[in-house]
N, C-alpha and C positions, 0 to 999 in steps of 0.2 A: 489422143490429141494432147493430153496433159503430159504423157511420157515424152512426146516429141518436143514439147515446149521446154521441159526440164533438161532434155538432152541438148537443145539449142542454147539454153542459158549456161549449162556446164561448159559447152564448147566456147562460148563467149568469154567466160571466166578464164579458161585455160589460154585462150588466145591473148587476152589482156595481160595475163601473168607472163606469158612468153615474150610479148612485146616489151613489157616493163623490164624483164630480165635482160633482154638484148640492149635496151637503151642504157641501163645501168652499166652493163659490161663495156659497151662502146664508150660511154662517158668516162669510165675509169681508165680505159686504154688511152683515150685522147688526152686526158689530164696527165697521165704518166709520161706520154710522149712530149707534150707541150710544156710541162712544168719546168724543166731546166731552162728552156728558152724564155718562158715568162719571167722566171726569176732573174735571168740575165738582163732582160729588158727593163725590169723594175729597178735593178741595181744601177743600171746606166741612167735611168730617169732620175733617181735620187741624187746622183752626182751632178747631173745637168741642172737640177733645181738648186743645188748648193752653189754651183758656179755662177748662178744668176746674182748671187750676193756680192760678187766682185764688181768693182767700179767699171762700168762700160767704157769710160774714158781711157782707162789704163789697160784693160784686158778685153780682147775680142775672142769670144768663145764660139767654137764650132763643135757640134755633136754628131756622132755616127757618120763619119766621113769615109768614103771608099775611093781610094786613089789607085789607078792602074798605070804601070809603066810597061816598057817592052819586056821586062824580065820578071816582074812580080806585081802582085796586087796586095794592098794593105787596107784593112778595115780598122780605122782608129776610133776608139770610143769617144775621146774628147781631145780637142786641140785648143790651146790658148795662145794667141799671138799677142805679144806685148813688147813694150820698149826694152824689157829686160831679157827677152829671148822667147823661145817657143817651148811651151809645156806640153808634153805628150802623156796623157793619162790613160792607163789601162785599168778597167774596172772588173772586179771579180765578185761574184755573189755566191758565197759558199757558207756551209755550216761545218761544225766540227773543228778539229785541230789541223793547222796548216804547217807543214814542214818544207823548207826549201833552201837551196843555195843558188847564188847568183849564176854560177856557171854549169849547173847540171841541166840535162835536157828536160827533165820533168820534175814536178813537185808532187807532194803527197798530201792527200786529205784523209784524215782518220775520223771516222764517224761510226759510233757504236761498234767498235772493234773491227770495222771493215775499212780497208784501205783502197783509195782510188787515186790513180795517177792522172795528172793533167799537165798540159804544156807549161813550161816555165814562163810566167808572165813577163819577166824581165827580158828574156830573149825575144818575146813577142814585141815588146815595146821598142827594143833596139832595132828590130827589123822594120818597124814602122818609121823610126827615125831615119834609117837608111833610105827608105822610100822618099821621105820628105826632102832629104839632102839631094836626092837625084833630081827632083822636080823644082827645087828652090836653089839650085846651084848658082844661078846668076846673081843672087843677092849677097854673095860673099860668105864670110864666116858668121854663122849664127849660133849662139849658145842654145843647146837643147837640154831640157830638163825632164827626164822620164820619171813618172811617179806611178806606183802601183797601189790601187785603193781596194781594200776588201770591205764589202758590205755584208749584210746578212748576219748570221750568228757565228761567224768564223772567229777562232782564237789563234792568233799568230804565235806559234810555240818556239820553234828554232828556225829563224830566218837569218841567213848569213848573206848580207848584201850591202854594197856601197850605194845602191839605188834605193831611195825611200820606198819602203813597203809599209803602208800605214792603214789605219782605220779611217772611215769617211769623216769622222769628227775632226781629224787633224789636217784635212786637205787644204783648207784656206790658209792656215798658218804655214803649212809647208810651201805653198806657192809664194806667199809674201816674204819668206826668208830670202828670196832672190830679187827683192825689189830695191836693192841699193845701187846697183850699177846699170846705167842706160847703155844698151848696145845697138838699138835700132831707133831711127828717127820715126816721127809720127807718119811721115810719108811712106817709109819702108814698111811699117806695120800695116798700113792700109793696102799697100801693093801686095804684100804677102797674103793678107787676109782675102783679098779679092782673087788672087791666084788660086788659092786652095778652094774657094767657092766654085771657080770655073772648072777645076779638075775633079771635083766631087761627082762620082758616078751614082746617080739616083735611080737609073733604070733597073727594072726588075731582073732583066737578063744578066746584067753585069754582077748584080748582087747574088743571084743564084749560082753563077759560075764560081764566084769567090768562095761561097759556102761549100760548094762541092770540092774545091781544091783544098780547103781547110780540113774537111772531113777525110780526104784521102791522105793528108799529112798525118792525122791522128791515127789512122788505121795502119 
């Protein structure tokens, strides 16, 4: 009887150990898969919070906007509609050294002597602006200001670009540099803002399709 009890207890210990090992392994795998996405979400959230510091009377902010046209779809991290024009902000959350040129297809992240290629964020931002121009064409000539913001522990090493590529701490100053000339009336600002809200695709199916297309592009 005692031997049976000991065998049963040993089996319980082994089972508990096996379950614990499975949980740890599964948790590690899930964290590895989700970590880049979570970092990206957190980076966008930090920028969204910073944009709340802008005057709501002068700047209308939209975050995480998905717009689809007949030929393309664009997921824009942040859009600011103002009397001074439209600001299109692309957020990147990276660590390590960042190297890039405005006209190359990809940029390079160097981290612990390992190199990783990622899509040129300036080309991404310009593609987003083309999408906005397609859907806002009835409003005439609108100044667009692309800005690339790096959060995280990234160090911008050799960046050659006429488009601002900056750290998050410089974002508000960069936006306010363009606050001298009025290009859009208050009515136009409201109309553009409402138009973008109407075009924003929030349904899960549209967003999953966009992510799938973006992954196929990277592959």
